[in-house]
C-alpha positions as semicolon CSV with decimal commas, in nm:
position;residue;x (nm);y (nm);z (nm)
1;M;5,134;12,105;6,670
2;P;4,837;11,902;6,545
3;E;4,883;11,530;6,573
4;A;5,017;11,395;6,243
5;D;5,060;11,050;6,099
6;P;5,408;10,927;6,207
7;W;5,494;10,795;5,862
8;E;5,395;11,129;5,708
9;Q;5,645;11,293;5,942
10;V;5,914;11,054;5,819
11;T;5,829;11,135;5,457
12;L;5,831;11,506;5,540
13;A;6,177;11,483;5,699
14;I;6,320;11,310;5,390
15;T;6,155;11,573;5,170
16;L;6,304;11,861;5,370
17;L;6,647;11,701;5,354
18;A;6,617;11,677;4,975
19;I;6,523;12,047;4,960
20;D;6,811;12,177;5,173
21;P;7,080;11,915;5,245
22;K;7,341;12,190;5,286
23;G;7,150;12,375;5,556
24;L;7,029;12,069;5,745
25;R;7,370;11,897;5,714
26;G;7,215;11,551;5,721
27;L;7,002;11,291;5,893
28;W;7,050;11,064;6,194
29;L;6,841;10,759;6,102
30;R;6,801;10,518;6,390
31;G;6,662;10,173;6,321
32;R;6,751;9,816;6,239
33;A;6,821;9,710;5,882
34;G;6,505;9,580;5,721
35;P;6,224;9,659;5,479
36;V;6,105;9,963;5,676
37;R;6,447;10,126;5,664
38;D;6,481;10,030;5,298
39;R;6,167;10,230;5,223
40;V;6,317;10,535;5,392
41;L;6,644;10,492;5,206
42;S;6,458;10,469;4,878
43;G;6,331;10,821;4,943
44;L;6,692;10,944;4,956
45;G;6,743;10,860;4,591
46;L;6,740;11,227;4,490
47;L;7,050;11,286;4,704
48;V;7,243;10,999;4,542
49;P;7,438;10,919;4,861
50;R;7,780;10,755;4,847
51;K;7,839;10,485;5,109
52;L;8,126;10,464;5,354
53;H;8,176;10,222;5,643
54;P;8,303;10,297;5,995
55;F;8,654;10,173;5,920
56;T;8,711;10,365;5,598
57;S;9,080;10,448;5,566
58;D;9,210;10,803;5,573
59;E;9,335;10,759;5,217
60;A;8,989;10,671;5,088
61;L;8,840;10,956;5,291
62;L;9,093;11,233;5,224
63;G;9,253;11,114;4,900
64;G;9,605;10,996;4,827
65;M;9,849;10,877;4,568
66;D;9,730;10,682;4,265
67;L;9,986;10,402;4,282
68;S;9,920;10,246;3,939
69;A;9,941;10,576;3,751
70;T;10,247;10,688;3,946
71;L;10,440;10,366;3,877
72;A;10,337;10,366;3,511
73;T;10,439;10,725;3,434
74;G;10,706;10,799;3,692
75;E;10,515;11,114;3,784
76;L;10,316;11,165;4,100
77;H;9,942;11,118;4,049
78;R;9,675;11,132;4,319
79;H;9,312;11,032;4,348
80;A;9,045;11,234;4,520
81;G;8,894;11,119;4,850
82;L;8,528;11,087;4,938
83;L;8,531;11,418;5,123
84;E;8,657;11,604;4,817
85;H;8,338;11,535;4,619
86;A;8,028;11,743;4,678
87;G;7,711;11,558;4,772
88;C;7,569;11,326;5,034
89;L;7,758;11,054;5,223
90;M;7,588;10,759;5,388
91;L;7,766;10,618;5,696
92;T;7,663;10,257;5,754
93;M;7,684;10,100;6,102
94;A;7,723;10,450;6,245
95;E;7,701;10,317;6,602
96;R;8,047;10,164;6,546
97;C;8,201;10,484;6,412
98;P;8,541;10,534;6,583
99;P;8,620;10,875;6,736
100;G;8,881;10,958;6,472
101;L;8,640;10,914;6,182
102;A;8,366;11,103;6,368
103;V;8,599;11,400;6,414
104;R;8,707;11,397;6,047
105;L;8,349;11,383;5,925
106;G;8,247;11,657;6,168
107;Q;8,527;11,883;6,049
108;A;8,430;11,819;5,688
109;L;8,066;11,908;5,756
110;D;8,177;12,230;5,926
111;S;8,420;12,338;5,656
112;D;8,255;12,224;5,331
113;P;7,893;12,340;5,281
114;R;7,860;12,109;4,981
115;L;7,863;11,799;5,203
116;S;7,583;11,631;5,392
117;L;7,567;11,302;5,582
118;V;7,311;11,030;5,647
119;A;7,412;10,822;5,951
120;L;7,252;10,477;5,974
121;D;7,246;10,393;6,345
122;E;7,166;10,028;6,416
123;A;7,230;10,047;6,792
124;A;7,088;9,740;6,963
125;E;7,204;9,796;7,323
126;D;7,226;10,081;7,573
127;G;7,553;10,266;7,537
128;E;7,563;10,230;7,161
129;G;7,469;10,504;6,922
130;L;7,591;10,782;6,699
131;P;7,899;10,966;6,836
132;N;7,819;11,308;6,979
133;A;8,055;11,474;6,732
134;L;7,813;11,375;6,453
135;A;7,482;11,379;6,641
136;D;7,538;11,748;6,723
137;R;7,594;11,839;6,357
138;L;7,312;11,651;6,185
139;G;6,987;11,845;6,174
140;L;6,722;11,576;6,136
141;F;6,652;11,271;6,353
142;L;6,421;10,978;6,277
143;D;6,359;10,670;6,489
144;L;6,213;10,371;6,300
145;D;6,195;10,117;6,582
146;G;5,823;10,168;6,640
147;F;5,718;10,121;6,277
148;A;5,569;9,800;6,142
149;W;5,559;9,728;5,770
150;S;5,184;9,790;5,766
151;D;5,240;10,140;5,906
152;T;5,452;10,246;5,610
153;A;5,404;10,322;5,243
154;D;5,628;10,380;4,944
155;M;5,777;10,729;4,932
156;S;5,699;10,928;4,620
157;I;5,891;11,256;4,620
158;S;5,850;11,464;4,305
159;P;6,183;11,600;4,172
160;S;6,002;11,893;4,008
161;L;5,840;11,995;4,337
162;I;6,177;11,970;4,511
163;T;6,331;12,195;4,246
164;S;6,052;12,451;4,287
165;A;6,094;12,453;4,664
166;Q;6,468;12,501;4,628
167;A;6,406;12,804;4,410
168;R;6,180;12,957;4,677
169;L;6,422;12,870;4,957
170;R;6,656;13,160;4,879
171;H;6,378;13,416;4,930
172;I;6,226;13,293;5,259
173;E;6,207;13,566;5,524
174;T;6,313;13,444;5,870
175;G;6,194;13,736;6,085
176;T;6,235;13,658;6,457
177;A;6,245;13,280;6,403
178;L;6,607;13,238;6,513
179;E;6,548;13,432;6,835
180;R;6,247;13,217;6,922
181;L;6,425;12,893;6,840
182;T;6,716;12,999;7,060
183;R;6,479;13,055;7,353
184;V;6,321;12,714;7,297
185;A;6,665;12,550;7,288
186;A;6,744;12,709;7,624
187;E;6,414;12,585;7,770
188;L;6,498;12,233;7,653
189;A;6,846;12,253;7,813
190;I;7,015;12,222;7,474
191;S;7,361;12,373;7,510
192;S;7,471;12,333;7,148
193;L;7,468;12,652;6,944
194;R;7,415;12,449;6,628
195;A;7,066;12,335;6,727
196;P;6,883;12,668;6,667
197;L;7,065;12,719;6,337
198;L;6,976;12,370;6,216
199;A;6,617;12,420;6,329
200;L;6,606;12,749;6,139
201;A;6,722;12,570;5,823
202;C;6,447;12,312;5,876
203;A;6,184;12,584;5,921
204;R;6,299;12,759;5,603
205;A;6,286;12,435;5,407
206;H;5,935;12,363;5,533
207;A;5,819;12,714;5,443
208;A;5,958;12,670;5,094
209;W;5,790;12,329;5,065
210;R;5,443;12,460;5,149
211;G;5,492;12,758;4,913
212;G;5,519;13,033;5,174
213;A;5,723;13,349;5,158
214;E;5,820;13,365;5,525
215;I;5,856;13,138;5,827
216;E;5,531;13,086;6,014
217;D;5,434;12,905;6,333
218;Q;5,370;12,573;6,162
219;D;5,722;12,582;6,019
220;L;5,867;12,638;6,365
221;Q;5,666;12,352;6,508
222;V;5,795;12,112;6,245
223;A;6,152;12,234;6,299
224;V;6,136;12,190;6,677
225;A;5,987;11,841;6,641
226;L;6,238;11,715;6,385
227;V;6,555;11,893;6,498
228;M;6,535;11,979;6,868
229;A;6,321;11,712;7,032
230;H;6,586;11,439;7,040
231;K;6,854;11,683;7,159
232;A;6,652;11,790;7,463
233;L;6,800;11,711;7,802
234;A;6,493;11,817;7,998
235;F;6,143;11,952;7,949
236;P;6,038;12,246;8,168
237;E;5,757;12,190;8,414
238;D;5,424;12,358;8,343
239;A;5,428;12,715;8,461
240;P;5,185;12,805;8,748
241;D;4,861;12,968;8,658
242;Q;4,909;13,343;8,659
243;E;4,568;13,455;8,532
244;D;4,493;13,635;8,859
245;A;4,826;13,813;8,868
246;P;4,816;14,180;8,763
247;P;4,990;14,254;8,435
248;P;5,334;14,412;8,473
249;E;5,350;14,781;8,413
250;P;5,563;14,887;8,116
251;P;5,888;15,071;8,204
252;Q;5,855;15,447;8,190
253;D;6,164;15,490;7,974
254;Q;6,043;15,252;7,703
255;P;5,855;15,381;7,397
256;D;5,499;15,267;7,334
257;Q;5,510;14,921;7,171
258;S;5,144;14,904;7,080
259;Q;5,239;14,891;6,713
260;N;5,411;14,554;6,773
261;R;5,121;14,409;6,973
262;D;4,929;14,282;6,674
263;Q;5,231;14,091;6,546
264;S;5,313;13,941;6,888
265;E;4,954;13,822;6,928
266;L;4,988;13,629;6,603
267;D;5,287;13,432;6,733
268;I;5,219;13,115;6,928
269;P;5,382;13,101;7,273
270;D;5,717;12,924;7,306
271;E;5,545;12,674;7,536
272;M;5,355;12,538;7,235
273;L;5,682;12,486;7,052
274;I;5,813;12,295;7,353
275;E;5,499;12,082;7,349
276;A;5,565;12,012;6,983
277;A;5,904;11,875;7,081
278;R;5,750;11,666;7,359
279;A;5,485;11,522;7,127
280;A;5,742;11,432;6,862
281;L;5,917;11,179;7,088
282;P;5,775;10,830;7,137
283;P;5,732;10,729;7,503
284;G;6,066;10,643;7,659
285;L;6,278;10,756;7,365
286;L;6,416;11,064;7,540
287;A;6,521;10,859;7,843
288;Q;6,676;10,601;7,611
289;L;6,876;10,864;7,423
290;Q;6,993;11,024;7,747
291;A;7,095;10,684;7,885
292;A;7,290;10,620;7,568
293;R;7,473;10,951;7,609
294;V;7,567;10,870;7,969
295;A;7,671;10,516;7,882
296;R;7,890;10,634;7,594
297;Q;8,060;10,885;7,822
298;A;8,119;10,617;8,085
299;A;8,250;10,376;7,824
300;S;8,492;10,636;7,688
301;A;8,616;10,721;8,038
302;N;8,672;10,361;8,146
303;S;8,834;10,053;8,010
304;G;8,517;9,911;7,861
305;A;8,571;9,567;7,719
306;G;8,945;9,594;7,753
307;A;9,237;9,816;7,660
308;K;9,359;9,868;7,306
309;R;9,718;9,781;7,228
310;K;9,936;9,766;6,922
311;S;10,035;9,437;6,768
312;M;10,247;9,317;6,477
313;R;10,042;9,006;6,402
314;R;9,669;9,039;6,459
315;G;9,385;9,281;6,521
316;R;9,238;9,568;6,326
317;P;9,476;9,715;6,065
318;M;9,641;10,048;6,147
319;P;9,845;10,281;5,925
320;S;10,187;10,133;5,848
321;R;10,505;10,286;5,983
322;A;10,866;10,292;5,872
323;G;11,070;10,003;6,010
324;K;11,274;9,695;5,941
325;P;11,140;9,345;5,879
326;G;11,216;9,072;6,128
327;S;11,121;8,984;6,484
328;G;10,766;8,915;6,380
329;A;10,722;9,236;6,180
330;R;10,574;9,200;5,833
331;V;10,634;9,426;5,536
332;D;10,337;9,618;5,401
333;V;10,408;9,579;5,030
334;I;10,150;9,829;4,907
335;A;10,256;10,098;5,157
336;T;10,621;10,036;5,064
337;L;10,543;10,083;4,694
338;R;10,349;10,402;4,771
339;Q;10,649;10,539;4,957
340;A;10,895;10,452;4,680
341;A;10,689;10,544;4,371
342;P;10,722;10,926;4,375
343;W;11,105;10,901;4,385
344;Q;11,161;10,668;4,089
345;K;11,236;10,938;3,831
346;M;11,493;11,105;4,055
347;R;11,655;10,775;4,154
348;R;11,692;10,661;3,794
349;A;11,856;10,991;3,708
350;M;12,102;10,946;3,995
351;M;12,174;10,581;3,906
352;P;12,182;10,562;3,524
353;G;12,335;10,216;3,519
354;R;12,025;10,053;3,669
355;A;11,755;9,892;3,456
356;M;11,485;10,144;3,369
357;D;11,203;9,893;3,407
358;R;11,283;9,800;3,764
359;L;11,156;9,960;4,079
360;L;11,435;10,116;4,284
361;L;11,378;10,068;4,657
362;M;11,565;10,220;4,950
363;P;11,568;10,095;5,312
364;S;11,376;10,408;5,411
365;D;11,090;10,300;5,183
366;I;11,007;9,989;5,382
367;R;10,681;10,009;5,574
368;I;10,580;9,762;5,846
369;K;10,226;9,642;5,907
370;R;10,064;9,732;6,236
371;Y;9,747;9,614;6,401
372;Q;9,539;9,713;6,700
373;E;9,385;9,446;6,916
374;Q;9,154;9,481;7,213
375;T;9,239;9,288;7,525
376;D;8,995;9,093;7,740
377;R;8,876;9,258;8,060
378;V;8,866;9,088;8,398
379;L;8,631;9,220;8,666
380;I;8,787;9,150;9,005
381;F;8,520;9,154;9,274
382;V;8,668;9,222;9,620
383;V;8,391;9,122;9,863
384;D;8,379;9,184;10,236
385;A;8,262;8,855;10,397
386;S;8,313;8,970;10,757
387;G;8,068;9,065;11,029
388;S;7,719;8,964;11,131
389;A;7,556;9,073;10,804
390;A;7,807;8,887;10,590
391;L;7,577;8,605;10,487
392;A;7,317;8,836;10,331
393;R;7,579;9,065;10,177
394;L;7,780;8,775;10,042
395;A;7,469;8,620;9,892
396;E;7,398;8,940;9,699
397;A;7,759;8,958;9,583
398;K;7,735;8,602;9,458
399;G;7,424;8,691;9,262
400;A;7,591;8,999;9,113
401;V;7,894;8,795;9,005
402;E;7,672;8,536;8,838
403;L;7,473;8,805;8,656
404;M;7,790;8,975;8,536
405;L;7,935;8,642;8,426
406;A;7,621;8,567;8,225
407;E;7,686;8,888;8,031
408;A;8,055;8,804;7,987
409;Y;7,985;8,553;7,712
410;S;7,890;8,837;7,478
411;S;8,125;9,107;7,611
412;R;8,430;8,878;7,648
413;D;8,474;8,970;8,015
414;H;8,632;8,744;8,273
415;V;8,528;8,748;8,639
416;A;8,742;8,691;8,949
417;L;8,642;8,694;9,317
418;V;8,852;8,796;9,618
419;T;8,688;8,746;9,958
420;F;8,819;8,866;10,294
421;R;8,720;8,776;10,649
422;G;8,893;8,691;10,976
423;N;9,268;8,746;10,942
424;K;9,320;8,695;10,570
425;A;9,194;8,743;10,217
426;E;9,201;8,484;9,944
427;L;9,143;8,455;9,573
428;S;8,827;8,245;9,590
429;L;8,774;8,245;9,215
430;P;9,055;8,296;8,962
431;P;8,963;8,479;8,638
432;T;8,715;8,265;8,448
433;R;8,422;8,271;8,209
434;S;8,285;7,938;8,321
435;L;7,940;7,985;8,472
436;V;7,933;7,630;8,608
437;Q;8,270;7,666;8,780
438;T;8,168;8,005;8,922
439;K;7,853;7,871;9,084
440;R;8,042;7,577;9,230
441;R;8,309;7,802;9,384
442;L;8,058;8,055;9,516
443;A;7,827;7,800;9,675
444;G;8,035;7,725;9,985
445;L;8,192;8,062;10,067
446;P;8,177;8,121;10,448
447;G;8,124;8,453;10,627
448;G;8,191;8,627;10,962
449;G;8,493;8,753;11,157
450;A;8,715;9,060;11,140
451;T;8,782;9,283;10,838
452;P;9,128;9,234;10,681
453;L;9,074;9,503;10,416
454;T;9,447;9,560;10,367
455;H;9,505;9,193;10,282
456;A;9,214;9,213;10,037
457;L;9,369;9,508;9,857
458;E;9,703;9,328;9,848
459;V;9,551;9,014;9,693
460;A;9,342;9,220;9,450
461;L;9,650;9,416;9,341
462;A;9,846;9,096;9,284
463;T;9,554;8,947;9,087
464;A;9,528;9,260;8,873
465;E;9,900;9,263;8,794
466;Q;9,895;8,894;8,707
467;A;9,600;8,958;8,474
468;R;9,797;9,233;8,302
469;R;10,089;8,997;8,253
470;H;9,848;8,762;8,077
471;G;9,738;9,039;7,842
472;M;9,407;9,126;8,012
473;T;9,275;9,459;8,141
474;P;9,185;9,441;8,512
475;T;8,913;9,641;8,686
476;L;8,853;9,628;9,063
477;A;8,513;9,640;9,233
478;L;8,537;9,663;9,615
479;L;8,217;9,582;9,809
480;T;8,237;9,650;10,183
481;D;8,041;9,810;10,467
482;G;8,317;9,916;10,707
483;R;8,679;10,006;10,778
484;G;8,956;9,748;10,797
485;N;9,084;9,649;11,142
486;I;9,358;9,395;11,059
487;A;9,702;9,523;10,956
488;L;9,924;9,354;10,698
489;D;10,134;9,197;10,976
490;G;9,820;9,023;11,108
491;S;9,781;9,238;11,419
492;A;9,445;9,378;11,524
493;N;9,564;9,737;11,491
494;R;9,303;9,965;11,335
495;V;9,542;10,261;11,295
496;Q;9,811;10,052;11,126
497;A;9,546;9,882;10,912
498;G;9,429;10,224;10,791
499;E;9,784;10,328;10,701
500;D;9,846;10,000;10,516
501;A;9,518;10,033;10,325
502;S;9,603;10,392;10,230
503;R;9,945;10,287;10,098
504;L;9,800;10,003;9,890
505;A;9,525;10,231;9,755
506;K;9,787;10,478;9,634
507;I;9,978;10,193;9,467
508;I;9,660;10,086;9,286
509;A;9,611;10,445;9,169
510;A;9,974;10,469;9,058
511;R;9,937;10,148;8,854
512;A;9,634;10,307;8,679
513;I;9,401;10,019;8,765
514;P;9,036;10,128;8,725
515;A;8,843;10,075;9,046
516;L;8,499;10,111;9,197
517;V;8,420;10,123;9,570
518;I;8,065;10,029;9,675
519;D;7,966;10,113;10,032
520;T;7,696;9,860;10,123
521;S;7,645;9,986;10,481
522;L;7,323;10,152;10,592
523;R;7,517;10,471;10,667
524;P;7,797;10,563;10,423
525;K;8,141;10,565;10,588
526;P;8,371;10,868;10,541
527;Q;8,670;10,633;10,572
528;L;8,564;10,456;10,254
529;A;8,528;10,787;10,074
530;E;8,886;10,875;10,169
531;L;9,012;10,534;10,062
532;S;8,825;10,566;9,733
533;A;8,983;10,906;9,666
534;E;9,332;10,769;9,732
535;M;9,261;10,478;9,499
536;G;9,133;10,711;9,227
537;A;8,813;10,506;9,227
538;T;8,447;10,585;9,178
539;M;8,254;10,585;9,506
540;I;7,895;10,460;9,518
541;A;7,677;10,419;9,828
542;L;7,431;10,132;9,790
543;P;7,262;10,046;10,121
544;R;7,044;9,738;10,103
545;A;7,174;9,664;9,753
546;D;7,054;9,348;9,586
547;A;7,224;9,142;9,318
548;R;7,049;9,301;9,024
549;S;7,112;9,660;9,136
550;L;7,478;9,577;9,200
551;S;7,509;9,425;8,854
552;S;7,346;9,722;8,678
553;T;7,553;9,971;8,881
554;L;7,876;9,792;8,798
555;S;7,786;9,776;8,429
556;A;7,712;10,149;8,415
557;A;8,006;10,268;8,628
558;L;8,266;10,046;8,463
559;G;8,144;10,097;8,108
560;G;8,063;9,730;8,059
């Protein structure tokens, strides 16, 4: 595809979305809020999008009872939800979209062809971004991070030209476009079956925009660049030069295909479409998107910044439930009225002696407020300080703890440190966020001696359970280079020490405490792999690990 002005590509994407919002399903717009994004949003005026935020209630989304009308008339009245109206929705702060909302929006896009969605992704850190349930369904992708104000211009999209293109859209011939796009998707390691269909819709819209009657190569190039490039998981390596290879002989049982040769020579090779996808991505964007996918998967599989739990007093509001007031529970007045309103006519008929202008409530009508709060996480480092290499290994562990603690101010994590050497393990640093206190405690930690791994697991387990009692979510990170040789009774019995460690590892797994085992030895130990499996932990071999690599590995593996 010939090199085009990046801002012209942005304008083209908005134009194609205006032509066929039903076929393209929507736009994933990645970029910080600011004047550049405002210019893009101004181009969406023809779609007249309706805004919704990540924490939109199910009632606003799906519709529900109109409380005022129901109470006034005694008859049940309902109001329509956002998903019941045809048109375009605009999801603000899409990087914060919870899984439940992402699934509801995805189902709506699949079932209602009248809907389309513009997702405004303001992700600022790795691991943030649009949920996969939506990213897979939206056809177009634009990244605005590389644009300066001077690189942009006001978008002027003619409504009359859009209307003309929409009229031509119904008559565009697709030919073999879908087959070719499917092959390109396979070459780019795109497993989603939606990608070729969305790319086909983009190619049709582009053909209609330029006034064509059928899909041509330039339409396919635009479609691959705007729809498939950001979904690619890999780009194939250049094929070896085969000019000297003899052409394959046609099978004897196949009819002569010379009549199709002229048409095939007019088609550009699929490799050029793949190059169009490669050229559409700014340097580093593909790796950034892939890292975000991996980080989101890790975050969803681990505790992240802490576990979610239900509360009666504080946190993010959740749907109310039937219950009784008292013991800290608070009545949700609006939800109670919604529950009672549809029954007023029947209740007045059953109790004629009651005043007609009063609301008749039953105990079953009462709804109790509920909230969801997220607990703090405590990272419990369990560091092997034994052996001749303890000083270097302990120094790197200290650096990793300090780096993780520096990040804890923004992620609300606490850090604790359990060290083990000689005949015992001790809690060298209770859970804390204080960087000054951490450095003071870490400064004088000694090293050398035997490896009381079983005692370390025992202390770590006790620390984790105490953290849970204080409302925090514990996560263990065990750093060691060998097998324990001190049993729980203090004897130097390697066999008994192994049995004790295995029993404690199974207890940690049974208590569902997330754990990570890092083998820092030069040669990974099979004993640690077995212990990690019994603990239900993630096993990572990091010989010669330094503080920064330990910190980044812990952040990625634990979803921090």
